[in-house]
LUMVEX-410330 format. One line per field, with one value per residue (C-alpha): residue number from 1; residue in one letter; x, y, z. Coordinates in steps of 0.05 Angstrom, whole numbers, plus 5000, padded with zeros to 4 digits. Layout:
pos = [NUM; ...] .
code = [A; ...] .
c1 = [X; ...] .
c2 = [Y; ...] .
c3 = [Z; ...] .
END
This chain:
pos = [1; 2; 3; 4; 5; 6; 7; 8; 9; 10; 11; 12; 13; 14; 15; 16; 17; 18; 19; 20; 21; 22; 23; 24; 25; 26; 27; 28; 29; 30; 31; 32; 33; 34; 35; 36; 37; 38; 39; 40; 41; 42; 43; 44; 45; 46; 47; 48; 49; 50; 51; 52; 53; 54; 55; 56; 57; 58; 59; 60; 61; 62; 63; 64; 65; 66; 67; 68; 69; 70; 71; 72; 73; 74; 75; 76; 77; 78; 79; 80; 81; 82; 83; 84; 85; 86; 87; 88; 89; 90; 91; 92; 93; 94; 95; 96; 97; 98; 99; 100; 101; 102; 103; 104; 105; 106; 107; 108; 109; 110; 111; 112; 113; 114; 115; 116; 117; 118; 119; 120; 121; 122; 123; 124; 125; 126; 127; 128; 129; 130; 131; 132; 133; 134; 135; 136; 137; 138; 139; 140; 141; 142; 143; 144; 145; 146; 147; 148; 149; 150; 151; 152; 153; 154; 155; 156; 157; 158; 159; 160; 161; 162; 163; 164; 165; 166; 167; 168; 169; 170; 171; 172; 173; 174; 175; 176; 177; 178; 179; 180; 181; 182; 183; 184; 185; 186; 187; 188; 189; 190; 191; 192; 193; 194; 195; 196; 197; 198; 199; 200; 201; 202; 203; 204; 205; 206; 207; 208; 209; 210; 211; 212; 213; 214; 215; 216; 217; 218; 219; 220; 221; 222; 223; 224; 225; 226; 227; 228; 229; 230; 231; 232; 233; 234; 235; 236; 237; 238; 239; 240; 241; 242; 243; 244; 245; 246; 247; 248; 249; 250; 251; 252; 253; 254; 255; 256; 257; 258; 259; 260; 261; 262; 263; 264; 265; 266; 267; 268; 269; 270; 271; 272; 273; 274; 275; 276; 277; 278; 279; 280; 281; 282; 283; 284; 285] .
code = [M; N; K; S; V; K; V; A; G; V; V; V; L; Y; N; P; S; D; D; D; I; K; N; I; N; S; Y; I; D; D; I; D; I; L; Y; V; M; D; N; S; N; N; D; N; K; K; R; L; P; K; N; K; K; I; N; Y; I; Y; N; G; D; N; L; G; I; A; T; P; L; N; K; A; A; K; L; A; R; K; E; K; I; D; W; L; L; T; M; D; Q; D; T; N; F; N; F; G; V; I; K; E; I; K; K; R; L; S; T; I; D; Y; K; K; I; G; I; V; T; P; W; H; N; T; K; L; R; I; K; K; S; N; K; T; I; D; Y; P; L; D; V; M; T; S; G; N; F; L; N; L; E; I; H; K; K; M; G; G; F; K; D; W; I; F; I; D; G; V; D; M; E; Y; C; L; N; L; H; K; N; N; Y; Q; I; I; R; Y; N; D; L; E; I; I; H; N; L; G; E; I; E; Y; K; K; F; L; W; K; E; L; L; I; T; N; H; T; A; M; R; R; Y; Y; Q; V; R; N; Y; H; Y; I; N; D; L; Y; N; S; D; F; P; D; Y; C; K; R; L; I; K; L; K; A; I; I; I; G; I; I; F; F; E; K; D; K; F; N; K; L; R; A; C; Y; R; G; Y; R; D; Y; K; A; G; L; R; G; K; S; Y; E; R; Y; N] .
c1 = [3081; 3087; 3041; 3041; 3080; 3063; 3119; 3115; 3176; 3191; 3250; 3260; 3292; 3331; 3360; 3379; 3433; 3421; 3454; 3408; 3348; 3376; 3380; 3304; 3310; 3347; 3287; 3222; 3208; 3208; 3158; 3084; 3085; 3137; 3124; 3173; 3173; 3209; 3239; 3276; 3278; 3246; 3196; 3232; 3172; 3194; 3263; 3234; 3230; 3165; 3131; 3059; 3082; 3109; 3066; 3103; 3091; 3126; 3130; 3151; 3198; 3250; 3209; 3267; 3265; 3216; 3154; 3158; 3171; 3111; 3067; 3088; 3075; 3004; 2991; 3018; 2974; 2913; 2934; 2937; 3013; 3052; 3122; 3152; 3221; 3254; 3307; 3357; 3367; 3440; 3426; 3416; 3400; 3439; 3398; 3353; 3361; 3291; 3259; 3300; 3281; 3207; 3214; 3243; 3190; 3136; 3162; 3172; 3128; 3143; 3096; 3157; 3203; 3204; 3256; 3287; 3349; 3406; 3479; 3499; 3560; 3591; 3658; 3653; 3705; 3655; 3669; 3611; 3590; 3604; 3532; 3479; 3432; 3447; 3407; 3439; 3419; 3410; 3413; 3413; 3345; 3361; 3347; 3303; 3239; 3194; 3138; 3080; 3037; 3091; 3107; 3035; 3036; 3099; 3073; 3121; 3185; 3192; 3179; 3212; 3280; 3277; 3342; 3402; 3382; 3314; 3336; 3375; 3316; 3268; 3314; 3324; 3249; 3238; 3285; 3255; 3187; 3215; 3216; 3273; 3316; 3339; 3397; 3413; 3488; 3487; 3447; 3476; 3458; 3505; 3499; 3540; 3552; 3584; 3652; 3672; 3745; 3793; 3851; 3908; 3911; 3968; 3960; 3886; 3847; 3789; 3727; 3718; 3647; 3654; 3581; 3556; 3547; 3472; 3481; 3529; 3477; 3424; 3471; 3493; 3423; 3387; 3438; 3431; 3356; 3364; 3411; 3357; 3306; 3347; 3407; 3378; 3364; 3426; 3479; 3540; 3508; 3484; 3551; 3586; 3531; 3542; 3618; 3640; 3716; 3731; 3682; 3713; 3784; 3763; 3732; 3792; 3846; 3815; 3751; 3734; 3688; 3714; 3686; 3615; 3616; 3643; 3592; 3537; 3559; 3555; 3487; 3461; 3480; 3453; 3387; 3383; 3390; 3336; 3289; 3284; 3261; 3240; 3268; 3306; 3375; 3348; 3334; 3409; 3413] .
c2 = [6387; 6360; 6402; 6420; 6484; 6528; 6572; 6626; 6660; 6730; 6755; 6828; 6839; 6899; 6895; 6822; 6784; 6715; 6683; 6721; 6694; 6623; 6628; 6622; 6549; 6532; 6544; 6548; 6473; 6472; 6529; 6537; 6602; 6653; 6728; 6760; 6835; 6871; 6940; 6939; 6990; 6939; 6882; 6815; 6767; 6732; 6717; 6679; 6603; 6574; 6556; 6562; 6579; 6647; 6708; 6764; 6836; 6891; 6954; 7001; 7037; 7022; 7016; 6994; 6931; 6943; 6959; 6897; 6852; 6880; 6872; 6799; 6786; 6813; 6770; 6709; 6719; 6721; 6651; 6627; 6620; 6612; 6633; 6678; 6662; 6728; 6725; 6772; 6760; 6742; 6684; 6610; 6551; 6487; 6425; 6400; 6459; 6487; 6419; 6409; 6477; 6463; 6397; 6431; 6485; 6432; 6407; 6471; 6522; 6586; 6635; 6675; 6662; 6719; 6693; 6625; 6626; 6582; 6601; 6650; 6628; 6694; 6727; 6758; 6731; 6713; 6652; 6603; 6579; 6506; 6501; 6475; 6531; 6601; 6665; 6724; 6796; 6809; 6772; 6793; 6792; 6740; 6667; 6683; 6648; 6704; 6689; 6724; 6729; 6766; 6808; 6833; 6846; 6889; 6929; 6898; 6929; 7004; 7028; 7096; 7063; 7044; 7004; 6991; 6980; 6949; 6881; 6911; 6952; 6894; 6847; 6898; 6910; 6836; 6832; 6895; 6861; 6797; 6754; 6709; 6697; 6625; 6607; 6535; 6533; 6463; 6488; 6537; 6583; 6615; 6691; 6732; 6800; 6832; 6864; 6860; 6851; 6860; 6910; 6925; 6996; 7009; 6954; 6941; 6902; 6939; 6910; 6945; 6936; 6979; 7002; 7054; 7127; 7116; 7058; 7100; 7155; 7109; 7073; 7136; 7165; 7103; 7078; 7143; 7135; 7064; 7091; 7140; 7084; 7031; 7062; 7056; 6982; 6961; 7015; 6975; 6953; 7023; 7055; 7010; 7023; 7098; 7096; 7127; 7130; 7062; 7074; 7141; 7113; 7055; 7101; 7148; 7095; 7035; 7051; 7083; 7143; 7173; 7243; 7221; 7170; 7219; 7271; 7218; 7204; 7278; 7285; 7224; 7254; 7322; 7293; 7252; 7316; 7347; 7289; 7265; 7194; 7147; 7151; 7216; 7206; 7209; 7284; 7295; 7264] .
c3 = [2899; 2827; 2784; 2710; 2696; 2636; 2610; 2558; 2530; 2506; 2465; 2449; 2381; 2357; 2287; 2299; 2262; 2231; 2291; 2338; 2300; 2304; 2380; 2382; 2361; 2425; 2469; 2430; 2431; 2507; 2520; 2506; 2468; 2447; 2443; 2395; 2411; 2354; 2367; 2301; 2246; 2199; 2205; 2216; 2215; 2151; 2181; 2241; 2246; 2219; 2284; 2307; 2377; 2355; 2368; 2331; 2350; 2310; 2352; 2296; 2343; 2397; 2460; 2503; 2545; 2601; 2559; 2513; 2573; 2609; 2547; 2540; 2614; 2607; 2546; 2581; 2642; 2596; 2572; 2645; 2641; 2706; 2685; 2632; 2604; 2587; 2533; 2500; 2426; 2437; 2485; 2473; 2518; 2524; 2507; 2563; 2610; 2603; 2613; 2676; 2704; 2689; 2725; 2786; 2785; 2788; 2855; 2894; 2929; 2891; 2925; 2949; 2889; 2840; 2791; 2776; 2733; 2709; 2712; 2657; 2618; 2596; 2585; 2654; 2704; 2757; 2800; 2802; 2871; 2889; 2913; 2866; 2887; 2909; 2919; 2883; 2895; 2821; 2755; 2682; 2648; 2596; 2614; 2673; 2691; 2717; 2766; 2732; 2794; 2831; 2770; 2771; 2846; 2840; 2781; 2731; 2704; 2706; 2635; 2647; 2657; 2583; 2579; 2624; 2696; 2682; 2709; 2768; 2792; 2786; 2826; 2881; 2883; 2892; 2951; 2982; 2980; 3011; 2948; 2928; 2867; 2858; 2813; 2793; 2783; 2753; 2694; 2643; 2586; 2536; 2540; 2491; 2523; 2463; 2459; 2532; 2550; 2609; 2606; 2654; 2681; 2730; 2783; 2769; 2718; 2687; 2654; 2587; 2560; 2497; 2503; 2455; 2474; 2479; 2528; 2569; 2574; 2601; 2648; 2682; 2685; 2707; 2757; 2795; 2797; 2823; 2877; 2898; 2903; 2939; 2972; 3042; 3031; 2991; 3005; 2983; 2918; 2901; 2918; 2867; 2816; 2812; 2816; 2750; 2758; 2727; 2670; 2653; 2655; 2611; 2559; 2557; 2552; 2518; 2480; 2413; 2404; 2468; 2461; 2447; 2503; 2554; 2532; 2538; 2610; 2626; 2593; 2629; 2696; 2677; 2655; 2719; 2759; 2716; 2729; 2657; 2647; 2592; 2521; 2525; 2494; 2423; 2429; 2424; 2355] .
END
């Protein structure tokens, strides 16, 4: 096919560290424009690299993940962009990866491809496939090349999810609508997932994520909503998603701030049952 591929990027900031800001330098040279959507408490424009490609938008509030991504997608489509690279602030690209992905995108028919992504190099103990290409059910938001035409057809990310589960829901929605996710396992990005660790409990090994109480709230609430939406199509995936036993054990035995996190899990489930959506945890503080 061999055609020119235009790629915009978006990174959502939230009170970023200096290292988070530096990550921008690992990908900005290889994209056409970068939308920096800032959910931080304070304006960070002066801390950004001096680059004409940057379109900085300070939101003045934490709008979550879905809303800024949708805004960036809309702006990119106005610029006749084909693909949107979605980035977390804690992720950086290895040299040459974006150029190689753009090269591959220029040679394939991507009418049915919703996301193209490299392998995520993280602390998670996930075995990489021996195949150069595989087709995962879901992928984390960061480092994805989003097909903007398909994003528009599907109505974008669901703003009411706010955070935690935004990427999962979008991926399941892609599959439900007969679109594909392609992952290139020979290309990698470095994705820092925070304070995750593995701990032994009896005869099992538990993944301890050390997420905050706020994140626990949204995880419990949103994962149950996702189960309602997709359980009939992806029953095994959804069953694992709403299984809380391992999370509760991990919090009780290995994490700090136990009371607040357990209370957040309870509140998340209660608010799910009450039908509350969007940014709702903040009313407890």
